[in-house]
N, C-alpha and C positions, 0 to 999 in steps of 0.2 A: 478232303482233297489231298492227293498225294502226287508227288512229282515222280514220273517214271525213272528208274535207275539208268536207263539209256541216256536220259537227258543230263544226268549228273556227270557222266564221263567227259563229254565235250559240250559244255553248256552254250547254247545259242542265246541271242538276245531275248527270244521268247521264253526260254527256260529261266533266265534270270528274272524276267517279269513274273513268271509263275511262282518262283520262290518268294519274291517280294509280296505277291498276292497272298501266299500261304501265311506269311508272317503277319499280315494285316487282317486275317480272318477273324480273330478274336475282337479286335477293335471295331470292325465293321458290324459284327454280330451284335455287339453291345449297343451300337447306335441304332440298329434297325429292329431287332427282335424283342419280344417280351423279356423283361430283365432276368427272370429266373432262367429261361431258356438260353439267353445270351451268356450269362455267367456260367452255366453248365458247359456250354461249348468252350468257353475260355478256360475252364478248369481242365477239360480233356486236352486242350492244346498245351496248357502249361505243364501238365503231367507228362504228356508225350514228348515234350521238348526239355524235360528236366529243368524247370524254372521254379524252384521251391518257394521263392519269395512271392511270386504271382500266385502259385497254388495256395499258399496259406492265406493270402489276402482274399482270394475268391471264395475259399471255404468259409472264412469268417463272414463275408458279405452274404453268402447263401444261407448259412446256418445260424448266424448270430455271433455276437461277441460275448462269450461266457466268462472267461477269466480276464480278458483285456478290456480296457475302456474303449468304447467305440470312437472313431474319429470325430472331431468337432463338427464335421459336415452332417453327422447323424443326430441332429437335435431337433425335437418337435415341441410344439406348444400343447400342453394338456388342458382340457376343460374338466373341471371338477364337478361332481354331482353328489347330492345328499342321498339318503336312503329312500326318499320318495321319487328320485329320478329328476329332481329339479337342478338346473345348473346353478352353481354358486359363483357369485361375483366377488371381487376383492382379493383374489389370489393370483393376479397376473404376475407379480414378482416371483412367484413360485411355480410358474407354469412351464419353464424350460425343462425338458426331460431328455436325457441321453438315450437314444434309441438303439438298444443292443439286439433287438429282435432281427432275425434274418429275413432276407428278401423273400424266401419261399413262403414264410408265414405272412409277411406284410401284404403280398399280392393277393392272398386269400381274403383280406379284410378291406379291399378297395371300395367295395360297395357300401358297407355300413360303418366302417371305422373299426377301432379296436379299443375295447374296454379293459383297463388294467386294474387289478387288485393290488394296491400299494401296501408296503409294509405297515404294520400297526403303528409304529412310532411316528411315521410320516403322517398318517391319517389323524392321529391324536394331535400332533403339532398343528396341522392345518385347521382342525376343528376348533382348537383353542383360539386361533387367530381370528376366525370368522364368527365364532360364537354359536355354531351349529355343527352337527355331525357331518363330516365329509366321508363319503362311502367309497368313492372310486374316482379314477382318472380316466379320461377318454381321449383318444387320438382320432380326430375327424378324418373322413375319407380324403378331404383336400390336403390335409397335413401328410397323409400317407402317400398320396400321389406326388406331392412336392418332394418328399423324402426319397421316393424311388427315382425321380428325375435327378436329384442331387447325387444319389449313389451312382446312377448311370454316368453322369458327367465326371464324377470323381474317378470312377473306374477307367474311363477313357483317358483322362489325364495321367492316371497312374501307369497305364499301358504305354502311352506315348513317351513317358519319361524313363521307362525301364530300358536299361542298356544291357544287352547280352554280352557277356565277357568271353 
């Protein structure tokens, strides 16, 4: 959506409303569209309007947090499994996991969840605690859905709090 140049010379009340609507496009998209699509629109908007903080935030949400620790709102509960595919009880105190994976990948795993191959040191530690081999961690579809909604609400709050200087 673009505002015609003729409207910018002598803005009317309708032109001002159109400009306000344009600034809210990203926030409304995040509230209504699938999250990947909404964040992609927000990215285009932030790049077009030279908003580097928002651009960086959106890129990290879409593609994941590689070098940076994800925000505390991006934490899920893992379920651990042994090599036979049986869930392992007794590891609930170690189930909180910082979710650095981007929204693009998370949305692909909404149906079946996401299985993670954890570092060998962590698997060895967990195996020693429960007395049997821990093979993997799994994020359930419900956890992914909840995380996506948390990310959606966090993005909306972040956009609302952003002040253009």
